C-alpha positions as CSV (number, residue, x, y, z in Angstrom):
1,Q,1.1,0.9,-18.8
2,V,-0.6,0.2,-15.5
3,Q,-3.1,2.5,-13.9
4,L,-3.6,2.6,-10.1
5,V,-6.3,4.4,-8.2
6,E,-6.4,4.4,-4.4
7,S,-9.4,5.0,-2.2
8,G,-10.5,4.5,1.4
9,G,-8.5,7.2,3.2
10,G,-10.0,9.4,5.8
11,L,-9.9,10.7,9.3
12,V,-9.9,8.2,12.2
13,Q,-9.2,8.3,15.9
14,A,-6.2,6.5,17.4
15,G,-6.9,2.8,17.8
16,G,-9.4,2.8,14.9
17,S,-9.2,1.0,11.6
18,L,-9.3,1.9,7.9
19,R,-9.2,-0.2,4.8
20,L,-7.5,1.2,1.7
21,S,-8.2,-0.1,-1.8
22,C,-6.1,0.1,-4.9
23,S,-7.8,-0.6,-8.3
24,V,-5.4,-1.9,-10.9
25,S,-5.9,-1.6,-14.7
26,G,-3.9,-1.8,-17.8
27,R,-1.1,-4.3,-18.4
28,T,-1.6,-6.2,-15.2
29,F,-0.1,-9.4,-16.6
30,S,3.3,-7.6,-16.3
31,T,2.8,-6.9,-12.7
32,Y,4.4,-9.1,-10.1
33,A,4.7,-6.9,-7.0
34,M,2.1,-4.6,-5.5
35,G,3.2,-2.3,-2.7
36,W,1.9,0.3,-0.3
37,F,4.1,3.3,0.6
38,R,3.3,6.4,2.7
39,Q,4.7,9.9,3.0
40,A,4.2,12.1,5.9
41,P,4.7,15.9,5.7
42,G,8.3,16.8,5.6
43,K,9.4,13.2,5.4
44,E,10.5,10.8,2.7
45,R,8.2,8.3,1.2
46,E,8.6,5.0,3.1
47,F,7.7,1.4,2.5
48,V,4.6,-0.1,4.3
49,A,3.8,-3.5,2.8
50,A,4.0,-5.5,-0.4
51,I,2.4,-8.6,-1.9
52,S,3.2,-10.8,-4.8
53,W,0.5,-10.7,-7.4
54,T,1.0,-14.3,-8.3
55,S,1.9,-16.2,-5.1
56,G,0.3,-13.9,-2.5
57,S,3.5,-13.8,-0.5
58,T,3.7,-10.7,1.8
59,Y,6.3,-8.4,3.3
60,Y,5.8,-5.7,5.9
61,A,7.7,-2.8,7.4
62,D,8.5,-3.4,11.1
63,S,6.5,-0.4,12.1
64,V,3.2,-1.9,10.8
65,K,3.7,-5.7,11.5
66,G,0.8,-7.1,13.4
67,R,-1.4,-4.1,12.7
68,F,-1.6,-3.9,8.9
69,T,-2.6,-6.6,6.5
70,I,-2.1,-6.4,2.7
71,S,-4.2,-8.6,0.5
72,R,-5.2,-8.9,-3.2
73,D,-8.1,-10.0,-5.2
74,N,-6.9,-11.2,-8.6
75,A,-10.4,-11.5,-10.0
76,K,-11.2,-7.8,-9.2
77,N,-7.7,-6.6,-10.0
78,A,-7.5,-4.9,-6.6
79,V,-5.1,-4.7,-3.7
80,Y,-6.1,-3.8,-0.2
81,L,-4.4,-2.5,3.0
82,Q,-6.3,-3.2,6.2
83,M,-5.0,-0.9,8.9
84,N,-5.9,-1.7,12.5
85,S,-4.8,-0.1,15.8
86,L,-3.9,3.1,14.0
87,K,-1.6,5.5,15.6
88,P,-1.1,9.3,15.0
89,E,2.3,8.5,13.5
90,D,0.5,6.5,10.8
91,T,-0.8,9.8,9.4
92,A,0.4,10.2,5.9
93,V,-0.5,10.1,2.2
94,Y,-0.7,6.4,1.2
95,Y,0.4,5.4,-2.2
96,C,-0.2,2.2,-4.1
97,A,2.6,1.0,-6.4
98,A,3.1,-1.7,-9.0
99,G,6.4,-3.3,-10.2
100,D,7.5,-6.2,-12.3
101,S,9.8,-7.8,-9.8
102,W,9.2,-9.8,-6.6
103,G,12.4,-10.3,-4.7
104,P,14.7,-8.7,-2.1
105,T,14.0,-5.2,-3.3
106,V,10.2,-5.1,-2.8
107,G,10.7,-2.7,0.0
108,E,12.5,-0.2,-2.1
109,L,11.0,2.7,-4.1
110,Y,13.0,1.8,-7.2
111,N,11.3,-1.6,-7.4
112,Y,8.1,0.0,-8.6
113,D,7.4,1.6,-12.0
114,Y,3.8,2.8,-11.5
115,W,2.2,4.8,-8.8
116,G,-1.3,6.0,-7.8
117,Q,-2.2,9.5,-6.9
118,G,-2.3,8.8,-3.2
119,T,-5.0,8.9,-0.5
120,Q,-4.8,10.8,2.8
121,V,-5.0,9.0,6.1
122,T,-5.2,11.1,9.2
123,V,-5.1,9.6,12.7
124,S,-6.1,11.9,15.5
125,S,-4.9,11.4,19.1
């Protein structure tokens, strides 16, 4: 089992920044991919960014490229999502996810077996 706890969400004005954190515990040796997803009201959960726990390779959704940065700290068992130049359309609940595969499916929900409870990000215009 892998446990994930997100933090760092909040209310910010458009153009502002937030940094989300995801604390990882449990069987972390079996985790190869860490991802961030988001879900806005009335919409499906969508991929935001992913990072390889071992190599540090990253992958982003086109909608956040150049604005968001995913990173990890292996020593702290934590993953971060730095969000800059936030837009109202970034408003959503953001979820951290962990999976045991890093490959062409890292942008898909089914690549991940474990999920956090989510943290709300609200961007005002």
